[in-house]
VOLUM-76218 format. One record per residue (C-alpha): x negated, z negated, y; residue in three letters; residue number from 0. Coordinates in steps of 0.25 Angstrom, whole numbers, plus 5000, padded with zeros to 4 digits. Layout:
{c1=X; c3=Z; c2=Y; aa=ALA; i=NUM}
...
// end
This chain:
{c1=5050; c3=4460; c2=5149; aa=MET; i=0}
{c1=5062; c3=4457; c2=5139; aa=ASN; i=1}
{c1=5060; c3=4448; c2=5127; aa=ALA; i=2}
{c1=5059; c3=4459; c2=5117; aa=GLU; i=3}
{c1=5048; c3=4466; c2=5124; aa=LEU; i=4}
{c1=5040; c3=4453; c2=5126; aa=ILE; i=5}
{c1=5042; c3=4451; c2=5111; aa=GLU; i=6}
{c1=5037; c3=4465; c2=5108; aa=GLN; i=7}
{c1=5025; c3=4463; c2=5117; aa=ARG; i=8}
{c1=5021; c3=4450; c2=5110; aa=SER; i=9}
{c1=5023; c3=4456; c2=5096; aa=ALA; i=10}
{c1=5015; c3=4468; c2=5100; aa=LEU; i=11}
{c1=5003; c3=4460; c2=5106; aa=ALA; i=12}
{c1=5002; c3=4451; c2=5094; aa=ASP; i=13}
{c1=5002; c3=4464; c2=5085; aa=SER; i=14}
{c1=4991; c3=4471; c2=5093; aa=VAL; i=15}
{c1=4983; c3=4458; c2=5094; aa=ALA; i=16}
{c1=4983; c3=4457; c2=5079; aa=ARG; i=17}
{c1=4978; c3=4472; c2=5078; aa=PHE; i=18}
{c1=4968; c3=4470; c2=5089; aa=ALA; i=19}
{c1=4962; c3=4458; c2=5083; aa=GLU; i=20}
{c1=4961; c3=4464; c2=5069; aa=ARG; i=21}
{c1=4958; c3=4479; c2=5072; aa=GLU; i=22}
{c1=4950; c3=4478; c2=5085; aa=ILE; i=23}
{c1=4944; c3=4465; c2=5089; aa=ALA; i=24}
{c1=4935; c3=4462; c2=5077; aa=PRO; i=25}
{c1=4928; c3=4476; c2=5078; aa=HIS; i=26}
{c1=4927; c3=4478; c2=5093; aa=VAL; i=27}
{c1=4912; c3=4473; c2=5094; aa=ASP; i=28}
{c1=4908; c3=4482; c2=5083; aa=ALA; i=29}
{c1=4916; c3=4494; c2=5089; aa=TRP; i=30}
{c1=4909; c3=4491; c2=5102; aa=ASP; i=31}
{c1=4896; c3=4492; c2=5096; aa=GLN; i=32}
{c1=4900; c3=4505; c2=5089; aa=ALA; i=33}
{c1=4905; c3=4511; c2=5101; aa=GLY; i=34}
{c1=4918; c3=4515; c2=5095; aa=GLU; i=35}
{c1=4930; c3=4509; c2=5086; aa=PHE; i=36}
{c1=4935; c3=4516; c2=5073; aa=PRO; i=37}
{c1=4945; c3=4527; c2=5075; aa=ARG; i=38}
{c1=4952; c3=4520; c2=5064; aa=SER; i=39}
{c1=4957; c3=4510; c2=5074; aa=LEU; i=40}
{c1=4966; c3=4520; c2=5080; aa=TYR; i=41}
{c1=4974; c3=4522; c2=5067; aa=ALA; i=42}
{c1=4975; c3=4507; c2=5065; aa=ARG; i=43}
{c1=4980; c3=4505; c2=5079; aa=ALA; i=44}
{c1=4990; c3=4517; c2=5077; aa=ALA; i=45}
{c1=4995; c3=4511; c2=5064; aa=ALA; i=46}
{c1=4997; c3=4498; c2=5071; aa=PHE; i=47}
{c1=5005; c3=4505; c2=5081; aa=GLY; i=48}
{c1=4996; c3=4503; c2=5093; aa=LEU; i=49}
{c1=4993; c3=4517; c2=5097; aa=LEU; i=50}
{c1=5007; c3=4522; c2=5098; aa=GLY; i=51}
{c1=5013; c3=4511; c2=5106; aa=LEU; i=52}
{c1=5020; c3=4517; c2=5118; aa=GLY; i=53}
{c1=5021; c3=4531; c2=5113; aa=TYR; i=54}
{c1=5034; c3=4538; c2=5108; aa=PRO; i=55}
{c1=5038; c3=4538; c2=5094; aa=GLU; i=56}
{c1=5038; c3=4554; c2=5093; aa=ASP; i=57}
{c1=5023; c3=4554; c2=5095; aa=VAL; i=58}
{c1=5020; c3=4542; c2=5085; aa=GLY; i=59}
{c1=5021; c3=4531; c2=5095; aa=GLY; i=60}
{c1=5029; c3=4518; c2=5097; aa=THR; i=61}
{c1=5037; c3=4517; c2=5110; aa=PRO; i=62}
{c1=5033; c3=4505; c2=5118; aa=ALA; i=63}
{c1=5035; c3=4500; c2=5132; aa=PRO; i=64}
{c1=5023; c3=4498; c2=5141; aa=TRP; i=65}
{c1=5024; c3=4483; c2=5139; aa=MET; i=66}
{c1=5020; c3=4484; c2=5124; aa=LEU; i=67}
{c1=5010; c3=4495; c2=5127; aa=ARG; i=68}
{c1=5003; c3=4486; c2=5137; aa=LEU; i=69}
{c1=5004; c3=4474; c2=5127; aa=ALA; i=70}
{c1=4996; c3=4483; c2=5117; aa=LEU; i=71}
{c1=4985; c3=4486; c2=5127; aa=SER; i=72}
{c1=4984; c3=4471; c2=5131; aa=GLN; i=73}
{c1=4984; c3=4466; c2=5116; aa=ALA; i=74}
{c1=4974; c3=4476; c2=5111; aa=ILE; i=75}
{c1=4965; c3=4472; c2=5123; aa=ALA; i=76}
{c1=4966; c3=4457; c2=5121; aa=ARG; i=77}
{c1=4965; c3=4457; c2=5106; aa=HIS; i=78}
{c1=4956; c3=4469; c2=5104; aa=GLY; i=79}
{c1=4947; c3=4465; c2=5116; aa=ALA; i=80}
{c1=4940; c3=4479; c2=5116; aa=SER; i=81}
{c1=4943; c3=4489; c2=5128; aa=GLY; i=82}
{c1=4935; c3=4499; c2=5120; aa=GLY; i=83}
{c1=4945; c3=4499; c2=5108; aa=VAL; i=84}
{c1=4957; c3=4498; c2=5118; aa=LEU; i=85}
{c1=4953; c3=4510; c2=5126; aa=ALA; i=86}
{c1=4950; c3=4520; c2=5115; aa=SER; i=87}
{c1=4961; c3=4515; c2=5105; aa=LEU; i=88}
{c1=4971; c3=4517; c2=5115; aa=PHE; i=89}
{c1=4966; c3=4529; c2=5123; aa=SER; i=90}
{c1=4978; c3=4537; c2=5118; aa=HIS; i=91}
{c1=4986; c3=4528; c2=5128; aa=ASN; i=92}
{c1=4980; c3=4536; c2=5140; aa=ILE; i=93}
{c1=4978; c3=4549; c2=5132; aa=GLY; i=94}
{c1=4992; c3=4551; c2=5127; aa=LEU; i=95}
{c1=5002; c3=4547; c2=5138; aa=PRO; i=96}
{c1=5000; c3=4560; c2=5146; aa=PRO; i=97}
{c1=5002; c3=4568; c2=5133; aa=ILE; i=98}
{c1=5015; c3=4560; c2=5130; aa=LEU; i=99}
{c1=5020; c3=4561; c2=5144; aa=ALA; i=100}
{c1=5017; c3=4576; c2=5147; aa=LEU; i=101}
{c1=5012; c3=4583; c2=5134; aa=GLY; i=102}
{c1=5020; c3=4593; c2=5126; aa=SER; i=103}
{c1=5027; c3=4588; c2=5114; aa=ARG; i=104}
{c1=5017; c3=4596; c2=5105; aa=GLU; i=105}
{c1=5005; c3=4590; c2=5112; aa=LEU; i=106}
{c1=5011; c3=4576; c2=5111; aa=GLN; i=107}
{c1=5013; c3=4577; c2=5096; aa=GLN; i=108}
{c1=5000; c3=4583; c2=5094; aa=ARG; i=109}
{c1=4992; c3=4572; c2=5101; aa=VAL; i=110}
{c1=4999; c3=4559; c2=5102; aa=ILE; i=111}
{c1=5004; c3=4556; c2=5087; aa=PRO; i=112}
{c1=4990; c3=4557; c2=5081; aa=PRO; i=113}
{c1=4984; c3=4548; c2=5092; aa=VAL; i=114}
{c1=4995; c3=4537; c2=5090; aa=LEU; i=115}
{c1=4992; c3=4538; c2=5075; aa=ARG; i=116}
{c1=4978; c3=4534; c2=5078; aa=GLY; i=117}
{c1=4973; c3=4548; c2=5072; aa=GLU; i=118}
{c1=4968; c3=4554; c2=5085; aa=LYS; i=119}
{c1=4963; c3=4548; c2=5098; aa=ILE; i=120}
{c1=4968; c3=4552; c2=5112; aa=ALA; i=121}
{c1=4960; c3=4550; c2=5125; aa=ALA; i=122}
{c1=4962; c3=4553; c2=5140; aa=LEU; i=123}
{c1=4952; c3=4561; c2=5148; aa=ALA; i=124}
{c1=4954; c3=4560; c2=5163; aa=ILE; i=125}
{c1=4941; c3=4554; c2=5170; aa=THR; i=126}
{c1=4930; c3=4563; c2=5174; aa=GLU; i=127}
{c1=4915; c3=4561; c2=5178; aa=PRO; i=128}
{c1=4918; c3=4565; c2=5192; aa=GLY; i=129}
{c1=4930; c3=4556; c2=5194; aa=GLY; i=130}
{c1=4938; c3=4544; c2=5188; aa=GLY; i=131}
{c1=4951; c3=4541; c2=5194; aa=SER; i=132}
{c1=4951; c3=4553; c2=5203; aa=ASP; i=133}
{c1=4959; c3=4561; c2=5193; aa=VAL; i=134}
{c1=4964; c3=4572; c2=5202; aa=ALA; i=135}
{c1=4950; c3=4577; c2=5204; aa=ARG; i=136}
{c1=4947; c3=4578; c2=5189; aa=LEU; i=137}
{c1=4939; c3=4591; c2=5186; aa=ARG; i=138}
{c1=4941; c3=4594; c2=5171; aa=THR; i=139}
{c1=4946; c3=4608; c2=5171; aa=LEU; i=140}
{c1=4956; c3=4614; c2=5161; aa=ALA; i=141}
{c1=4958; c3=4629; c2=5163; aa=THR; i=142}
{c1=4970; c3=4637; c2=5156; aa=ARG; i=143}
{c1=4965; c3=4647; c2=5146; aa=ASP; i=144}
{c1=4977; c3=4654; c2=5139; aa=GLY; i=145}
{c1=4983; c3=4643; c2=5130; aa=ASP; i=146}
{c1=4971; c3=4634; c2=5132; aa=HIS; i=147}
{c1=4965; c3=4625; c2=5143; aa=PHE; i=148}
{c1=4949; c3=4626; c2=5144; aa=ARG; i=149}
{c1=4944; c3=4612; c2=5149; aa=ILE; i=150}
{c1=4931; c3=4609; c2=5156; aa=HIS; i=151}
{c1=4927; c3=4596; c2=5161; aa=GLY; i=152}
{c1=4923; c3=4582; c2=5159; aa=GLU; i=153}
{c1=4929; c3=4568; c2=5157; aa=LYS; i=154}
{c1=4923; c3=4554; c2=5156; aa=VAL; i=155}
{c1=4926; c3=4540; c2=5152; aa=PHE; i=156}
{c1=4936; c3=4545; c2=5142; aa=ILE; i=157}
{c1=4941; c3=4534; c2=5133; aa=THR; i=158}
{c1=4941; c3=4539; c2=5118; aa=SER; i=159}
{c1=4935; c3=4551; c2=5123; aa=GLY; i=160}
{c1=4925; c3=4552; c2=5112; aa=VAL; i=161}
{c1=4935; c3=4551; c2=5100; aa=ARG; i=162}
{c1=4948; c3=4557; c2=5107; aa=ALA; i=163}
{c1=4955; c3=4567; c2=5099; aa=ASP; i=164}
{c1=4964; c3=4570; c2=5111; aa=PHE; i=165}
{c1=4960; c3=4570; c2=5125; aa=LEU; i=166}
{c1=4970; c3=4570; c2=5136; aa=THR; i=167}
{c1=4962; c3=4576; c2=5147; aa=VAL; i=168}
{c1=4965; c3=4578; c2=5162; aa=ALA; i=169}
{c1=4961; c3=4591; c2=5167; aa=VAL; i=170}
{c1=4962; c3=4600; c2=5179; aa=ARG; i=171}
{c1=4971; c3=4612; c2=5177; aa=THR; i=172}
{c1=4974; c3=4616; c2=5191; aa=GLY; i=173}
{c1=4971; c3=4613; c2=5206; aa=GLU; i=174}
{c1=4962; c3=4602; c2=5211; aa=ALA; i=175}
{c1=4969; c3=4588; c2=5212; aa=GLY; i=176}
{c1=4979; c3=4581; c2=5204; aa=ALA; i=177}
{c1=4989; c3=4593; c2=5202; aa=ARG; i=178}
{c1=4978; c3=4601; c2=5195; aa=GLY; i=179}
{c1=4977; c3=4591; c2=5183; aa=LEU; i=180}
{c1=4982; c3=4592; c2=5169; aa=SER; i=181}
{c1=4981; c3=4585; c2=5156; aa=MET; i=182}
{c1=4977; c3=4591; c2=5143; aa=ILE; i=183}
{c1=4974; c3=4586; c2=5128; aa=VAL; i=184}
{c1=4961; c3=4590; c2=5123; aa=VAL; i=185}
{c1=4958; c3=4588; c2=5108; aa=PRO; i=186}
{c1=4945; c3=4581; c2=5105; aa=GLY; i=187}
{c1=4940; c3=4592; c2=5096; aa=ASP; i=188}
{c1=4940; c3=4604; c2=5105; aa=VAL; i=189}
{c1=4928; c3=4612; c2=5108; aa=PRO; i=190}
{c1=4921; c3=4609; c2=5121; aa=GLY; i=191}
{c1=4925; c3=4594; c2=5121; aa=LEU; i=192}
{c1=4913; c3=4585; c2=5122; aa=ARG; i=193}
{c1=4913; c3=4570; c2=5122; aa=ARG; i=194}
{c1=4902; c3=4560; c2=5126; aa=THR; i=195}
{c1=4903; c3=4545; c2=5123; aa=PRO; i=196}
{c1=4901; c3=4536; c2=5135; aa=LEU; i=197}
{c1=4894; c3=4522; c2=5134; aa=ALA; i=198}
{c1=4901; c3=4511; c2=5142; aa=LYS; i=199}
{c1=4901; c3=4497; c2=5147; aa=MET; i=200}
{c1=4913; c3=4493; c2=5138; aa=GLY; i=201}
{c1=4923; c3=4499; c2=5129; aa=TRP; i=202}
{c1=4912; c3=4502; c2=5119; aa=TRP; i=203}
{c1=4920; c3=4505; c2=5107; aa=CYS; i=204}
{c1=4929; c3=4515; c2=5116; aa=SER; i=205}
{c1=4923; c3=4529; c2=5116; aa=ASP; i=206}
{c1=4922; c3=4534; c2=5130; aa=THR; i=207}
{c1=4918; c3=4548; c2=5133; aa=ALA; i=208}
{c1=4914; c3=4559; c2=5143; aa=GLN; i=209}
{c1=4921; c3=4572; c2=5139; aa=ILE; i=210}
{c1=4917; c3=4586; c2=5142; aa=HIS; i=211}
{c1=4926; c3=4598; c2=5141; aa=PHE; i=212}
{c1=4918; c3=4610; c2=5140; aa=ASP; i=213}
{c1=4928; c3=4622; c2=5139; aa=ASP; i=214}
{c1=4938; c3=4614; c2=5130; aa=VAL; i=215}
{c1=4950; c3=4623; c2=5126; aa=ARG; i=216}
{c1=4963; c3=4615; c2=5124; aa=VAL; i=217}
{c1=4976; c3=4621; c2=5121; aa=PRO; i=218}
{c1=4986; c3=4622; c2=5133; aa=ALA; i=219}
{c1=4996; c3=4615; c2=5125; aa=ALA; i=220}
{c1=4987; c3=4602; c2=5126; aa=ASN; i=221}
{c1=4991; c3=4602; c2=5141; aa=LEU; i=222}
{c1=4998; c3=4589; c2=5144; aa=ILE; i=223}
{c1=5010; c3=4593; c2=5152; aa=GLY; i=224}
{c1=5009; c3=4603; c2=5163; aa=GLU; i=225}
{c1=4997; c3=4608; c2=5170; aa=GLU; i=226}
{c1=4995; c3=4599; c2=5183; aa=GLY; i=227}
{c1=5002; c3=4587; c2=5177; aa=ALA; i=228}
{c1=4990; c3=4579; c2=5174; aa=GLY; i=229}
{c1=4988; c3=4571; c2=5186; aa=PHE; i=230}
{c1=5001; c3=4564; c2=5185; aa=LYS; i=231}
{c1=4999; c3=4562; c2=5170; aa=ALA; i=232}
{c1=4986; c3=4555; c2=5172; aa=ILE; i=233}
{c1=4991; c3=4546; c2=5183; aa=MET; i=234}
{c1=5003; c3=4542; c2=5174; aa=ASP; i=235}
{c1=4994; c3=4539; c2=5163; aa=ASN; i=236}
{c1=4985; c3=4530; c2=5171; aa=PHE; i=237}
{c1=4996; c3=4521; c2=5174; aa=ASN; i=238}
{c1=4998; c3=4518; c2=5159; aa=GLY; i=239}
{c1=4983; c3=4517; c2=5157; aa=GLU; i=240}
{c1=4982; c3=4507; c2=5168; aa=ARG; i=241}
{c1=4993; c3=4498; c2=5162; aa=LEU; i=242}
{c1=4987; c3=4498; c2=5149; aa=ALA; i=243}
{c1=4973; c3=4495; c2=5155; aa=LEU; i=244}
{c1=4979; c3=4483; c2=5162; aa=ALA; i=245}
{c1=4985; c3=4478; c2=5149; aa=ALA; i=246}
{c1=4972; c3=4479; c2=5142; aa=ALA; i=247}
{c1=4964; c3=4473; c2=5153; aa=ALA; i=248}
{c1=4974; c3=4461; c2=5152; aa=LEU; i=249}
{c1=4971; c3=4460; c2=5137; aa=GLY; i=250}
{c1=4956; c3=4460; c2=5139; aa=PHE; i=251}
{c1=4958; c3=4449; c2=5150; aa=ALA; i=252}
{c1=4966; c3=4441; c2=5140; aa=GLN; i=253}
{c1=4955; c3=4443; c2=5129; aa=THR; i=254}
{c1=4944; c3=4437; c2=5139; aa=CYS; i=255}
{c1=4953; c3=4425; c2=5142; aa=PHE; i=256}
{c1=4956; c3=4423; c2=5127; aa=ASP; i=257}
{c1=4941; c3=4423; c2=5124; aa=GLU; i=258}
{c1=4937; c3=4415; c2=5136; aa=ALA; i=259}
{c1=4947; c3=4404; c2=5133; aa=LEU; i=260}
{c1=4944; c3=4403; c2=5118; aa=ALA; i=261}
{c1=4929; c3=4402; c2=5122; aa=TRP; i=262}
{c1=4932; c3=4391; c2=5133; aa=ALA; i=263}
{c1=4939; c3=4383; c2=5123; aa=ARG; i=264}
{c1=4929; c3=4383; c2=5112; aa=GLN; i=265}
{c1=4916; c3=4383; c2=5120; aa=ARG; i=266}
{c1=4910; c3=4370; c2=5123; aa=GLN; i=267}
{c1=4901; c3=4367; c2=5135; aa=THR; i=268}
{c1=4896; c3=4353; c2=5139; aa=PHE; i=269}
{c1=4905; c3=4346; c2=5128; aa=GLY; i=270}
{c1=4918; c3=4353; c2=5132; aa=ALA; i=271}
{c1=4925; c3=4367; c2=5130; aa=PRO; i=272}
{c1=4924; c3=4377; c2=5141; aa=LEU; i=273}
{c1=4939; c3=4376; c2=5143; aa=ILE; i=274}
{c1=4937; c3=4362; c2=5148; aa=GLU; i=275}
{c1=4929; c3=4367; c2=5161; aa=ARG; i=276}
{c1=4938; c3=4370; c2=5173; aa=GLN; i=277}
{c1=4931; c3=4382; c2=5177; aa=VAL; i=278}
{c1=4933; c3=4389; c2=5163; aa=ILE; i=279}
{c1=4948; c3=4385; c2=5163; aa=ARG; i=280}
{c1=4949; c3=4391; c2=5177; aa=HIS; i=281}
{c1=4943; c3=4404; c2=5173; aa=LYS; i=282}
{c1=4953; c3=4405; c2=5161; aa=LEU; i=283}
{c1=4964; c3=4402; c2=5171; aa=VAL; i=284}
{c1=4959; c3=4413; c2=5180; aa=ASP; i=285}
{c1=4959; c3=4423; c2=5168; aa=MET; i=286}
{c1=4973; c3=4419; c2=5164; aa=ARG; i=287}
{c1=4978; c3=4421; c2=5179; aa=MET; i=288}
{c1=4973; c3=4436; c2=5178; aa=GLY; i=289}
{c1=4978; c3=4438; c2=5164; aa=ILE; i=290}
{c1=4992; c3=4433; c2=5167; aa=ASP; i=291}
{c1=4994; c3=4440; c2=5180; aa=SER; i=292}
{c1=4989; c3=4453; c2=5173; aa=THR; i=293}
{c1=4999; c3=4451; c2=5161; aa=GLN; i=294}
{c1=5010; c3=4449; c2=5171; aa=ALA; i=295}
{c1=5006; c3=4462; c2=5178; aa=TRP; i=296}
{c1=5005; c3=4470; c2=5165; aa=VAL; i=297}
{c1=5018; c3=4465; c2=5160; aa=ASP; i=298}
{c1=5025; c3=4469; c2=5174; aa=ALA; i=299}
{c1=5019; c3=4483; c2=5174; aa=LEU; i=300}
{c1=5022; c3=4485; c2=5159; aa=GLY; i=301}
{c1=5037; c3=4482; c2=5162; aa=GLU; i=302}
{c1=5037; c3=4492; c2=5174; aa=ARG; i=303}
{c1=5030; c3=4503; c2=5165; aa=ALA; i=304}
{c1=5041; c3=4501; c2=5155; aa=ASP; i=305}
{c1=5052; c3=4501; c2=5166; aa=ALA; i=306}
{c1=5046; c3=4514; c2=5171; aa=ALA; i=307}
{c1=5045; c3=4507; c2=5185; aa=ASP; i=308}
{c1=5044; c3=4518; c2=5196; aa=PRO; i=309}
{c1=5040; c3=4508; c2=5207; aa=SER; i=310}
{c1=5030; c3=4514; c2=5217; aa=PRO; i=311}
{c1=5020; c3=4503; c2=5214; aa=ASP; i=312}
{c1=5019; c3=4506; c2=5199; aa=TRP; i=313}
{c1=5005; c3=4513; c2=5200; aa=VAL; i=314}
{c1=5000; c3=4502; c2=5209; aa=ALA; i=315}
{c1=5004; c3=4491; c2=5200; aa=GLN; i=316}
{c1=4997; c3=4498; c2=5188; aa=VAL; i=317}
{c1=4985; c3=4500; c2=5196; aa=CYS; i=318}
{c1=4984; c3=4485; c2=5201; aa=MET; i=319}
{c1=4987; c3=4480; c2=5187; aa=LEU; i=320}
{c1=4976; c3=4488; c2=5181; aa=LYS; i=321}
{c1=4967; c3=4482; c2=5191; aa=ASN; i=322}
{c1=4972; c3=4468; c2=5190; aa=HIS; i=323}
{c1=4971; c3=4468; c2=5174; aa=ALA; i=324}
{c1=4957; c3=4473; c2=5174; aa=THR; i=325}
{c1=4953; c3=4463; c2=5184; aa=GLN; i=326}
{c1=4959; c3=4452; c2=5176; aa=THR; i=327}
{c1=4951; c3=4458; c2=5164; aa=MET; i=328}
{c1=4938; c3=4458; c2=5172; aa=GLN; i=329}
{c1=4940; c3=4444; c2=5177; aa=PHE; i=330}
{c1=4944; c3=4438; c2=5163; aa=CYS; i=331}
{c1=4932; c3=4445; c2=5156; aa=ALA; i=332}
{c1=4923; c3=4440; c2=5166; aa=ASP; i=333}
{c1=4928; c3=4426; c2=5165; aa=GLN; i=334}
{c1=4928; c3=4426; c2=5150; aa=ALA; i=335}
{c1=4914; c3=4430; c2=5149; aa=VAL; i=336}
{c1=4910; c3=4419; c2=5159; aa=GLN; i=337}
{c1=4918; c3=4409; c2=5151; aa=ILE; i=338}
{c1=4911; c3=4414; c2=5138; aa=LEU; i=339}
{c1=4898; c3=4413; c2=5144; aa=GLY; i=340}
{c1=4886; c3=4418; c2=5136; aa=GLY; i=341}
{c1=4896; c3=4422; c2=5125; aa=MET; i=342}
{c1=4904; c3=4431; c2=5135; aa=GLY; i=343}
{c1=4891; c3=4439; c2=5137; aa=PHE; i=344}
{c1=4890; c3=4442; c2=5122; aa=MET; i=345}
{c1=4895; c3=4454; c2=5114; aa=ARG; i=346}
{c1=4907; c3=4450; c2=5105; aa=GLY; i=347}
{c1=4915; c3=4442; c2=5115; aa=THR; i=348}
{c1=4928; c3=4449; c2=5120; aa=ARG; i=349}
{c1=4925; c3=4445; c2=5134; aa=SER; i=350}
{c1=4912; c3=4452; c2=5134; aa=GLU; i=351}
{c1=4918; c3=4465; c2=5129; aa=ARG; i=352}
{c1=4929; c3=4464; c2=5139; aa=ILE; i=353}
{c1=4920; c3=4461; c2=5151; aa=TYR; i=354}
{c1=4912; c3=4474; c2=5148; aa=ARG; i=355}
{c1=4926; c3=4482; c2=5147; aa=GLU; i=356}
{c1=4932; c3=4477; c2=5160; aa=VAL; i=357}
{c1=4926; c3=4488; c2=5169; aa=LYS; i=358}
{c1=4932; c3=4499; c2=5161; aa=VAL; i=359}
{c1=4946; c3=4493; c2=5162; aa=MET; i=360}
{c1=4944; c3=4492; c2=5177; aa=MET; i=361}
{c1=4940; c3=4506; c2=5178; aa=ILE; i=362}
{c1=4948; c3=4513; c2=5167; aa=GLY; i=363}
{c1=4961; c3=4519; c2=5171; aa=GLY; i=364}
{c1=4958; c3=4518; c2=5186; aa=GLY; i=365}
{c1=4947; c3=4510; c2=5192; aa=ALA; i=366}
{c1=4951; c3=4497; c2=5200; aa=GLN; i=367}
{c1=4949; c3=4504; c2=5213; aa=GLU; i=368}
{c1=4957; c3=4516; c2=5210; aa=ILE; i=369}
{c1=4968; c3=4507; c2=5205; aa=MET; i=370}
{c1=4968; c3=4499; c2=5218; aa=LYS; i=371}
{c1=4969; c3=4512; c2=5226; aa=GLU; i=372}
{c1=4980; c3=4518; c2=5218; aa=LEU; i=373}
{c1=4988; c3=4505; c2=5219; aa=ALA; i=374}
{c1=4986; c3=4505; c2=5234; aa=ALA; i=375}
{c1=4991; c3=4519; c2=5236; aa=ARG; i=376}
{c1=5003; c3=4515; c2=5227; aa=GLN; i=377}
{c1=5006; c3=4503; c2=5236; aa=LEU; i=378}
{c1=5004; c3=4511; c2=5248; aa=GLU; i=379}
{c1=4993; c3=4501; c2=5253; aa=LEU; i=380}
// end
């Protein structure tokens, strides 16, 4: 990393920290109880330049390398300390990339700018009740009908699915298997679209939906790229999602370490601060070991992403990083709750919230078992 990029990353992290500590962290407990956060947060994040980071100027964004985009995810997680906010506020970062990569100019201009301005919400709809990571077997059917497609099917676990104005939906337009998949943009207000909110272990303020498509008619102009191009678009999109998830998991791990360290320094037991106990210091060192190794790996893959590194182990590295980062988050959340003791079990501590949110990070974007299998195949094991 050159000195200029290091300076830019540091400045961005500081700026995002100030935004998160002012606009997110003080309100998260109330938003969790309400089960949502205000739509106005999208506009405030957009005005601050957060939603458009990494997008071209001609669609209203601010071009930025992966190193800065990952720094944004990490800083929002560390200082906002809410997976629910992170997931929904930035759901466009998995909903828009296929449109940007393959969509027509007209479709890009119709969908992307209002989302980056914070006026509209975008989401990605791939997972179905009958299968998670087995994308090639998805069953939601889109049938051509003149200058429209008619869509029948169902999606589940869709982040921002309740409030999304645009849904980037994986559909079957052709034969069985991967070659029959396409992607299409479905407006949130079309007749036949029904959404059911889902209750969750964590991410309480992020709306998560089951979505039903009952003879939904969508203009053929909303098709993203060519028919049959969906599987590759989905796979390419997963790599970016997994990198961002890894950076966010790193930020949450740092939050747990920060809270545990502050507690250990001020909490008195038997006449001395907790930090004086060797067992506590060793827990904190173990946490830092995981955090520092994850940071090095995130940085390394961020540089490779910016260099468009075509090495055959790229997908394997992303999959393994995603597992390593979320395992580090899990370990740090567990150790922080243990150090906080009774307070770690109480609502209102950051570590308690993150402890509840660990599992969705380990499952979302591809479960650990899937990540290991993909990595093994790429490494020809």
